[in-house]
All heavy atoms as TSV, in Angstrom:
chain	resi	resn	atom	element	x	y	z
A	1	MET	N	N	-31.035	-8.635	-18.819
A	1	MET	CA	C	-29.763	-8.973	-19.425
A	1	MET	C	C	-29.195	-7.786	-20.214
A	1	MET	O	O	-28.004	-7.542	-20.172
A	1	MET	CB	C	-29.984	-10.186	-20.325
A	1	MET	CG	C	-28.706	-10.802	-20.777
A	1	MET	SD	S	-27.860	-11.504	-19.365
A	1	MET	CE	C	-26.805	-12.597	-20.153
A	2	ILE	N	N	-30.053	-7.076	-20.904
A	2	ILE	CA	C	-29.613	-5.917	-21.686
A	2	ILE	C	C	-29.069	-4.841	-20.747
A	2	ILE	O	O	-28.057	-4.207	-21.037
A	2	ILE	CB	C	-30.772	-5.380	-22.554
A	2	ILE	CG1	C	-31.152	-6.420	-23.615
A	2	ILE	CG2	C	-30.385	-4.076	-23.213
A	2	ILE	CD1	C	-32.395	-6.051	-24.398
A	3	LEU	N	N	-29.724	-4.674	-19.617
A	3	LEU	CA	C	-29.268	-3.677	-18.639
A	3	LEU	C	C	-27.874	-4.014	-18.120
A	3	LEU	O	O	-27.021	-3.133	-17.993
A	3	LEU	CB	C	-30.260	-3.599	-17.473
A	3	LEU	CG	C	-29.906	-2.638	-16.348
A	3	LEU	CD1	C	-29.867	-1.213	-16.878
A	3	LEU	CD2	C	-30.896	-2.751	-15.215
A	4	LEU	N	N	-27.605	-5.277	-17.868
A	4	LEU	CA	C	-26.283	-5.687	-17.394
A	4	LEU	C	C	-25.208	-5.432	-18.448
A	4	LEU	O	O	-24.096	-5.008	-18.131
A	4	LEU	CB	C	-26.287	-7.161	-17.004
A	4	LEU	CG	C	-27.085	-7.519	-15.748
A	4	LEU	CD1	C	-27.100	-9.022	-15.541
A	4	LEU	CD2	C	-26.525	-6.818	-14.542
A	5	ARG	N	N	-25.544	-5.674	-19.708
A	5	ARG	CA	C	-24.581	-5.411	-20.784
A	5	ARG	C	C	-24.276	-3.922	-20.898
A	5	ARG	O	O	-23.124	-3.529	-21.093
A	5	ARG	CB	C	-25.116	-5.935	-22.113
A	5	ARG	CG	C	-25.074	-7.422	-22.227
A	5	ARG	CD	C	-25.550	-7.875	-23.582
A	5	ARG	NE	N	-25.677	-9.321	-23.613
A	5	ARG	CZ	C	-26.282	-9.983	-24.559
A	5	ARG	NH1	N	-26.829	-9.336	-25.573
A	5	ARG	NH2	N	-26.351	-11.294	-24.516
A	6	LYS	N	N	-25.304	-3.093	-20.762
A	6	LYS	CA	C	-25.098	-1.637	-20.824
A	6	LYS	C	C	-24.212	-1.178	-19.665
A	6	LYS	O	O	-23.324	-0.348	-19.833
A	6	LYS	CB	C	-26.435	-0.899	-20.782
A	6	LYS	CG	C	-27.186	-0.925	-22.074
A	6	LYS	CD	C	-28.468	-0.115	-21.953
A	6	LYS	CE	C	-29.270	-0.154	-23.239
A	6	LYS	NZ	N	-30.513	0.620	-23.113
A	7	MET	N	N	-24.466	-1.727	-18.492
A	7	MET	CA	C	-23.674	-1.333	-17.321
A	7	MET	C	C	-22.224	-1.785	-17.463
A	7	MET	O	O	-21.303	-1.099	-17.028
A	7	MET	CB	C	-24.292	-1.908	-16.048
A	7	MET	CG	C	-25.582	-1.228	-15.645
A	7	MET	SD	S	-26.372	-1.982	-14.215
A	7	MET	CE	C	-25.167	-1.728	-12.956
A	8	ALA	N	N	-22.003	-2.938	-18.069
A	8	ALA	CA	C	-20.646	-3.451	-18.255
A	8	ALA	C	C	-19.855	-2.593	-19.245
A	8	ALA	O	O	-18.645	-2.432	-19.110
A	8	ALA	CB	C	-20.689	-4.895	-18.736
A	9	ARG	N	N	-20.541	-2.019	-20.241
A	9	ARG	CA	C	-19.864	-1.189	-21.236
A	9	ARG	C	C	-19.701	0.254	-20.788
A	9	ARG	O	O	-18.885	0.981	-21.329
A	9	ARG	CB	C	-20.645	-1.215	-22.554
A	9	ARG	CG	C	-20.413	-2.491	-23.323
A	9	ARG	CD	C	-21.096	-2.434	-24.639
A	9	ARG	NE	N	-22.444	-2.990	-24.428
A	9	ARG	CZ	C	-23.464	-2.865	-25.240
A	9	ARG	NH1	N	-23.337	-2.193	-26.343
A	9	ARG	NH2	N	-24.620	-3.419	-24.965
A	10	ASP	N	N	-20.467	0.677	-19.801
A	10	ASP	CA	C	-20.421	2.069	-19.347
A	10	ASP	C	C	-19.177	2.290	-18.490
A	10	ASP	O	O	-18.994	1.651	-17.468
A	10	ASP	CB	C	-21.675	2.394	-18.542
A	10	ASP	CG	C	-21.792	3.870	-18.219
A	10	ASP	OD1	O	-21.006	4.661	-18.759
A	10	ASP	OD2	O	-22.687	4.221	-17.433
A	11	ARG	N	N	-18.298	3.194	-18.905
A	11	ARG	CA	C	-17.039	3.458	-18.199
A	11	ARG	C	C	-17.041	4.790	-17.461
A	11	ARG	O	O	-16.033	5.190	-16.902
A	11	ARG	CB	C	-15.876	3.453	-19.196
A	11	ARG	CG	C	-15.706	2.153	-19.935
A	11	ARG	CD	C	-15.127	1.112	-19.021
A	11	ARG	NE	N	-14.899	-0.126	-19.752
A	11	ARG	CZ	C	-14.857	-1.287	-19.176
A	11	ARG	NH1	N	-15.005	-1.389	-17.887
A	11	ARG	NH2	N	-14.641	-2.367	-19.889
A	12	ARG	N	N	-18.159	5.501	-17.480
A	12	ARG	CA	C	-18.182	6.821	-16.836
A	12	ARG	C	C	-17.952	6.731	-15.336
A	12	ARG	O	O	-17.234	7.534	-14.761
A	12	ARG	CB	C	-19.503	7.524	-17.120
A	12	ARG	CG	C	-19.616	8.001	-18.558
A	12	ARG	CD	C	-20.910	8.671	-18.785
A	12	ARG	NE	N	-21.958	7.631	-18.720
A	12	ARG	CZ	C	-23.241	7.878	-18.767
A	12	ARG	NH1	N	-23.672	9.106	-18.871
A	12	ARG	NH2	N	-24.124	6.901	-18.709
A	13	GLY	N	N	-18.538	5.740	-14.694
A	13	GLY	CA	C	-18.363	5.589	-13.247
A	13	GLY	C	C	-16.920	5.262	-12.882
A	13	GLY	O	O	-16.375	5.790	-11.915
A	14	ALA	N	N	-16.292	4.416	-13.663
A	14	ALA	CA	C	-14.897	4.049	-13.408
A	14	ALA	C	C	-13.988	5.252	-13.578
A	14	ALA	O	O	-13.057	5.458	-12.787
A	14	ALA	CB	C	-14.469	2.923	-14.342
A	15	THR	N	N	-14.258	6.066	-14.576
A	15	THR	CA	C	-13.444	7.262	-14.798
A	15	THR	C	C	-13.599	8.236	-13.636
A	15	THR	O	O	-12.622	8.823	-13.181
A	15	THR	CB	C	-13.846	7.938	-16.124
A	15	THR	OG1	O	-13.707	6.996	-17.171
A	15	THR	CG2	C	-12.967	9.127	-16.410
A	16	ALA	N	N	-14.812	8.411	-13.158
A	16	ALA	CA	C	-15.045	9.311	-12.029
A	16	ALA	C	C	-14.301	8.823	-10.788
A	16	ALA	O	O	-13.716	9.619	-10.052
A	16	ALA	CB	C	-16.537	9.423	-11.746
A	17	ILE	N	N	-14.311	7.524	-10.564
A	17	ILE	CA	C	-13.595	6.971	-9.408
A	17	ILE	C	C	-12.091	7.186	-9.562
A	17	ILE	O	O	-11.406	7.547	-8.599
A	17	ILE	CB	C	-13.929	5.473	-9.245
A	17	ILE	CG1	C	-15.371	5.321	-8.809
A	17	ILE	CG2	C	-12.993	4.814	-8.251
A	17	ILE	CD1	C	-15.879	3.901	-8.812
A	18	GLU	N	N	-11.570	7.015	-10.757
A	18	GLU	CA	C	-10.137	7.229	-10.989
A	18	GLU	C	C	-9.756	8.678	-10.727
A	18	GLU	O	O	-8.738	8.963	-10.086
A	18	GLU	CB	C	-9.775	6.838	-12.414
A	18	GLU	CG	C	-9.829	5.346	-12.648
A	18	GLU	CD	C	-9.740	4.986	-14.125
A	18	GLU	OE1	O	-9.691	5.900	-14.967
A	18	GLU	OE2	O	-9.718	3.784	-14.418
A	19	TYR	N	N	-10.568	9.612	-11.215
A	19	TYR	CA	C	-10.292	11.021	-10.956
A	19	TYR	C	C	-10.367	11.334	-9.463
A	19	TYR	O	O	-9.576	12.119	-8.935
A	19	TYR	CB	C	-11.249	11.922	-11.722
A	19	TYR	CG	C	-10.923	12.044	-13.187
A	19	TYR	CD1	C	-11.916	11.939	-14.152
A	19	TYR	CD2	C	-9.627	12.275	-13.623
A	19	TYR	CE1	C	-11.634	12.052	-15.505
A	19	TYR	CE2	C	-9.325	12.385	-14.960
A	19	TYR	CZ	C	-10.329	12.280	-15.893
A	19	TYR	OH	O	-10.030	12.389	-17.218
A	20	GLY	N	N	-11.297	10.718	-8.774
A	20	GLY	CA	C	-11.401	10.912	-7.323
A	20	GLY	C	C	-10.173	10.401	-6.594
A	20	GLY	O	O	-9.669	11.049	-5.667
A	21	LEU	N	N	-9.664	9.255	-7.008
A	21	LEU	CA	C	-8.455	8.708	-6.386
A	21	LEU	C	C	-7.238	9.585	-6.667
A	21	LEU	O	O	-6.395	9.794	-5.782
A	21	LEU	CB	C	-8.205	7.282	-6.885
A	21	LEU	CG	C	-9.190	6.230	-6.393
A	21	LEU	CD1	C	-8.942	4.908	-7.107
A	21	LEU	CD2	C	-9.087	6.062	-4.897
A	22	ILE	N	N	-7.148	10.104	-7.878
A	22	ILE	CA	C	-6.029	11.002	-8.210
A	22	ILE	C	C	-6.101	12.264	-7.366
A	22	ILE	O	O	-5.087	12.720	-6.824
A	22	ILE	CB	C	-6.035	11.328	-9.714
A	22	ILE	CG1	C	-5.664	10.088	-10.518
A	22	ILE	CG2	C	-5.090	12.475	-10.032
A	22	ILE	CD1	C	-5.894	10.224	-12.010
A	23	ALA	N	N	-7.300	12.838	-7.217
A	23	ALA	CA	C	-7.459	14.043	-6.400
A	23	ALA	C	C	-7.099	13.774	-4.944
A	23	ALA	O	O	-6.457	14.599	-4.288
A	23	ALA	CB	C	-8.893	14.556	-6.509
A	24	ALA	N	N	-7.491	12.613	-4.435
A	24	ALA	CA	C	-7.161	12.267	-3.047
A	24	ALA	C	C	-5.655	12.115	-2.867
A	24	ALA	O	O	-5.091	12.565	-1.864
A	24	ALA	CB	C	-7.876	10.979	-2.654
A	25	LEU	N	N	-4.984	11.505	-3.827
A	25	LEU	CA	C	-3.534	11.338	-3.749
A	25	LEU	C	C	-2.825	12.691	-3.778
A	25	LEU	O	O	-1.880	12.922	-3.008
A	25	LEU	CB	C	-3.048	10.463	-4.903
A	25	LEU	CG	C	-1.559	10.166	-4.952
A	25	LEU	CD1	C	-1.145	9.394	-3.714
A	25	LEU	CD2	C	-1.225	9.382	-6.199
A	26	ILE	N	N	-3.288	13.599	-4.619
A	26	ILE	CA	C	-2.697	14.937	-4.683
A	26	ILE	C	C	-2.916	15.665	-3.364
A	26	ILE	O	O	-2.009	16.343	-2.864
A	26	ILE	CB	C	-3.275	15.720	-5.873
A	26	ILE	CG1	C	-2.775	15.118	-7.188
A	26	ILE	CG2	C	-2.926	17.197	-5.791
A	26	ILE	CD1	C	-3.450	15.668	-8.425
A	27	ALA	N	N	-4.103	15.520	-2.781
A	27	ALA	CA	C	-4.386	16.174	-1.503
A	27	ALA	C	C	-3.481	15.645	-0.397
A	27	ALA	O	O	-2.953	16.423	0.412
A	27	ALA	CB	C	-5.850	15.972	-1.129
A	28	VAL	N	N	-3.268	14.340	-0.346
A	28	VAL	CA	C	-2.391	13.756	0.679
A	28	VAL	C	C	-0.960	14.253	0.505
A	28	VAL	O	O	-0.283	14.607	1.481
A	28	VAL	CB	C	-2.456	12.207	0.622
A	28	VAL	CG1	C	-1.354	11.571	1.439
A	28	VAL	CG2	C	-3.815	11.732	1.099
A	29	ALA	N	N	-0.491	14.313	-0.744
A	29	ALA	CA	C	0.866	14.803	-0.999
A	29	ALA	C	C	1.002	16.273	-0.606
A	29	ALA	O	O	2.015	16.683	-0.030
A	29	ALA	CB	C	1.222	14.608	-2.473
A	30	ALA	N	N	-0.013	17.075	-0.910
A	30	ALA	CA	C	0.034	18.495	-0.558
A	30	ALA	C	C	0.040	18.690	0.956
A	30	ALA	O	O	0.784	19.521	1.487
A	30	ALA	CB	C	-1.156	19.234	-1.182
A	31	ILE	N	N	-0.759	17.922	1.669
A	31	ILE	CA	C	-0.794	18.027	3.131
A	31	ILE	C	C	0.548	17.644	3.729
A	31	ILE	O	O	1.060	18.316	4.633
A	31	ILE	CB	C	-1.938	17.162	3.698
A	31	ILE	CG1	C	-3.280	17.781	3.346
A	31	ILE	CG2	C	-1.797	16.986	5.205
A	31	ILE	CD1	C	-4.469	16.893	3.638
A	32	ALA	N	N	1.150	16.583	3.225
A	32	ALA	CA	C	2.453	16.156	3.735
A	32	ALA	C	C	3.517	17.216	3.468
A	32	ALA	O	O	4.345	17.513	4.342
A	32	ALA	CB	C	2.854	14.834	3.091
A	33	ALA	N	N	3.499	17.815	2.289
A	33	ALA	CA	C	4.480	18.851	1.958
A	33	ALA	C	C	4.291	20.080	2.838
A	33	ALA	O	O	5.263	20.667	3.324
A	33	ALA	CB	C	4.362	19.226	0.486
A	34	MET	N	N	3.040	20.480	3.048
A	34	MET	CA	C	2.776	21.661	3.882
A	34	MET	C	C	3.151	21.415	5.339
A	34	MET	O	O	3.617	22.318	6.019
A	34	MET	CB	C	1.308	22.052	3.761
A	34	MET	CG	C	0.947	22.643	2.440
A	34	MET	SD	S	-0.791	23.043	2.393
A	34	MET	CE	C	-1.078	23.046	0.647
A	35	GLU	N	N	2.931	20.202	5.797
A	35	GLU	CA	C	3.298	19.885	7.181
A	35	GLU	C	C	4.807	19.982	7.367
A	35	GLU	O	O	5.290	20.548	8.339
A	35	GLU	CB	C	2.812	18.487	7.539
A	35	GLU	CG	C	3.074	18.121	8.986
A	35	GLU	CD	C	2.496	16.762	9.342
A	35	GLU	OE1	O	1.403	16.444	8.874
A	35	GLU	OE2	O	3.166	16.038	10.093
A	36	GLY	N	N	5.553	19.436	6.428
A	36	GLY	CA	C	7.014	19.512	6.506
A	36	GLY	C	C	7.505	20.941	6.420
A	36	GLY	O	O	8.405	21.347	7.161
A	37	LEU	N	N	6.916	21.721	5.544
A	37	LEU	CA	C	7.303	23.126	5.409
A	37	LEU	C	C	6.943	23.909	6.663
A	37	LEU	O	O	7.712	24.749	7.129
A	37	LEU	CB	C	6.611	23.740	4.191
A	37	LEU	CG	C	6.928	25.196	3.893
A	37	LEU	CD1	C	8.408	25.371	3.590
A	37	LEU	CD2	C	6.090	25.699	2.735
A	38	GLY	N	N	5.786	23.611	7.233
A	38	GLY	CA	C	5.361	24.292	8.463
A	38	GLY	C	C	6.298	24.021	9.616
A	38	GLY	O	O	6.652	24.924	10.379
A	39	ASN	N	N	6.706	22.774	9.770
A	39	ASN	CA	C	7.651	22.428	10.844
A	39	ASN	C	C	8.986	23.130	10.636
A	39	ASN	O	O	9.593	23.635	11.588
A	39	ASN	CB	C	7.858	20.917	10.904
A	39	ASN	CG	C	6.646	20.188	11.433
A	39	ASN	OD1	O	5.810	20.768	12.119
A	39	ASN	ND2	N	6.537	18.920	11.095
A	40	SER	N	N	9.441	23.177	9.412
A	40	SER	CA	C	10.710	23.827	9.101
A	40	SER	C	C	10.643	25.325	9.402
A	40	SER	O	O	11.563	25.888	9.985
A	40	SER	CB	C	11.066	23.587	7.638
A	40	SER	OG	O	12.250	24.260	7.301
A	41	LEU	N	N	9.553	25.956	8.992
A	41	LEU	CA	C	9.390	27.390	9.266
A	41	LEU	C	C	9.289	27.661	10.764
A	41	LEU	O	O	9.864	28.632	11.267
A	41	LEU	CB	C	8.142	27.927	8.566
A	41	LEU	CG	C	8.265	28.168	7.081
A	41	LEU	CD1	C	6.912	28.544	6.494
A	41	LEU	CD2	C	9.266	29.254	6.794
A	42	GLY	N	N	8.569	26.795	11.470
A	42	GLY	CA	C	8.439	26.958	12.922
A	42	GLY	C	C	9.789	26.876	13.617
A	42	GLY	O	O	10.095	27.685	14.498
A	43	ASN	N	N	10.611	25.917	13.216
A	43	ASN	CA	C	11.941	25.790	13.809
A	43	ASN	C	C	12.804	27.008	13.493
A	43	ASN	O	O	13.540	27.494	14.354
A	43	ASN	CB	C	12.631	24.523	13.293
A	43	ASN	CG	C	11.991	23.266	13.838
A	43	ASN	OD1	O	11.332	23.297	14.874
A	43	ASN	ND2	N	12.173	22.169	13.126
A	44	GLY	N	N	12.698	27.495	12.277
A	44	GLY	CA	C	13.478	28.680	11.893
A	44	GLY	C	C	13.096	29.904	12.711
A	44	GLY	O	O	13.961	30.644	13.198
A	45	PHE	N	N	11.787	30.135	12.868
A	45	PHE	CA	C	11.340	31.284	13.657
A	45	PHE	C	C	11.707	31.136	15.127
A	45	PHE	O	O	12.036	32.128	15.798
A	45	PHE	CB	C	9.834	31.499	13.507
A	45	PHE	CG	C	9.445	32.126	12.198
A	45	PHE	CD1	C	8.524	31.528	11.373
A	45	PHE	CD2	C	10.015	33.336	11.796
A	45	PHE	CE1	C	8.163	32.095	10.171
A	45	PHE	CE2	C	9.656	33.921	10.598
A	45	PHE	CZ	C	8.731	33.307	9.781
A	46	ASN	N	N	11.667	29.918	15.651
A	46	ASN	CA	C	12.067	29.703	17.041
A	46	ASN	C	C	13.554	30.002	17.238
A	46	ASN	O	O	13.952	30.591	18.252
A	46	ASN	CB	C	11.760	28.271	17.470
A	46	ASN	CG	C	10.275	28.053	17.692
A	46	ASN	OD1	O	9.529	28.994	17.954
A	46	ASN	ND2	N	9.852	26.814	17.568
A	47	ASN	N	N	14.385	29.614	16.270
A	47	ASN	CA	C	15.823	29.913	16.356
A	47	ASN	C	C	16.072	31.410	16.315
A	47	ASN	O	O	16.886	31.933	17.085
A	47	ASN	CB	C	16.585	29.225	15.222
A	47	ASN	CG	C	16.664	27.729	15.412
A	47	ASN	OD1	O	16.539	27.231	16.527
A	47	ASN	ND2	N	16.864	27.011	14.325
A	48	ILE	N	N	15.394	32.105	15.427
A	48	ILE	CA	C	15.559	33.561	15.331
A	48	ILE	C	C	15.108	34.230	16.627
A	48	ILE	O	O	15.774	35.139	17.134
A	48	ILE	CB	C	14.776	34.108	14.124
A	48	ILE	CG1	C	15.422	33.629	12.826
A	48	ILE	CG2	C	14.709	35.629	14.153
A	48	ILE	CD1	C	14.599	33.912	11.589
A	49	SER	N	N	13.987	33.779	17.159
A	49	SER	CA	C	13.481	34.344	18.407
A	49	SER	C	C	14.472	34.126	19.549
A	49	SER	O	O	14.724	35.040	20.358
A	49	SER	CB	C	12.136	33.708	18.750
A	49	SER	OG	O	11.663	34.161	19.980
A	50	ALA	N	N	15.051	32.943	19.636
A	50	ALA	CA	C	16.010	32.671	20.701
A	50	ALA	C	C	17.254	33.533	20.555
A	50	ALA	O	O	17.771	34.065	21.549
A	50	ALA	CB	C	16.399	31.190	20.675
A	51	LYS	N	N	17.722	33.734	19.321
A	51	LYS	CA	C	18.889	34.581	19.097
A	51	LYS	C	C	18.600	36.034	19.424
A	51	LYS	O	O	19.451	36.738	19.979
A	51	LYS	CB	C	19.378	34.438	17.665
A	51	LYS	CG	C	20.030	33.092	17.398
A	51	LYS	CD	C	20.494	32.957	15.966
A	51	LYS	CE	C	21.110	31.572	15.757
A	51	LYS	NZ	N	21.566	31.360	14.395
A	52	LEU	N	N	17.394	36.499	19.094
A	52	LEU	CA	C	17.037	37.872	19.445
A	52	LEU	C	C	16.928	38.061	20.943
A	52	LEU	O	O	17.311	39.111	21.471
A	52	LEU	CB	C	15.707	38.257	18.770
A	52	LEU	CG	C	15.761	38.501	17.272
A	52	LEU	CD1	C	14.359	38.702	16.718
A	52	LEU	CD2	C	16.634	39.714	16.966
A	53	ASN	N	N	16.422	37.071	21.647
A	53	ASN	CA	C	16.317	37.153	23.103
A	53	ASN	C	C	17.690	37.217	23.755
A	53	ASN	O	O	17.914	37.986	24.699
A	53	ASN	CB	C	15.539	35.963	23.664
A	53	ASN	CG	C	14.049	36.109	23.433
A	53	ASN	OD1	O	13.535	37.208	23.271
A	53	ASN	ND2	N	13.357	34.988	23.402
A	54	THR	N	N	18.659	36.460	23.268
A	54	THR	CA	C	20.005	36.507	23.850
A	54	THR	C	C	20.721	37.790	23.459
A	54	THR	O	O	21.535	38.295	24.221
A	54	THR	CB	C	20.856	35.303	23.397
A	54	THR	OG1	O	20.642	35.029	22.033
A	54	THR	CG2	C	20.580	34.084	24.222
A	55	ALA	N	N	20.429	38.343	22.311
A	55	ALA	CA	C	21.074	39.576	21.879
A	55	ALA	C	C	20.586	40.772	22.662
A	55	ALA	O	O	21.328	41.723	22.901
A	55	ALA	CB	C	20.845	39.800	20.380
A	56	THR	N	N	19.343	40.761	23.106
A	56	THR	CA	C	18.780	41.908	23.836
A	56	THR	C	C	19.058	41.850	25.328
A	56	THR	O	O	18.819	42.821	26.028
A	56	THR	CB	C	17.252	41.995	23.605
A	56	THR	OG1	O	16.642	40.783	24.026
A	56	THR	CG2	C	16.949	42.254	22.147
A	57	GLN	N	N	19.578	40.726	25.821
A	57	GLN	CA	C	19.833	40.635	27.268
A	57	GLN	C	C	21.177	41.125	27.649
A	57	GLN	O	O	22.105	41.351	27.188
A	57	GLN	CB	C	19.663	39.193	27.737
A	57	GLN	CG	C	18.225	38.762	27.676
A	57	GLN	CD	C	18.072	37.292	28.082
A	57	GLN	OE1	O	19.018	36.589	28.351
A	57	GLN	NE2	N	16.839	36.830	28.085
């Protein structure tokens, strides 16, 4: 019974889980932002490449 009371009062595990969830959320947001930026950069470079190809012909 004493062990159960100690475990109920111990908040270290809950805090670690909260920090883990926050880190996971930040990672998902960063991946989504980088994916959008990557697609945008890819489209920009493709447009420049196409314009250079028509200019040199």
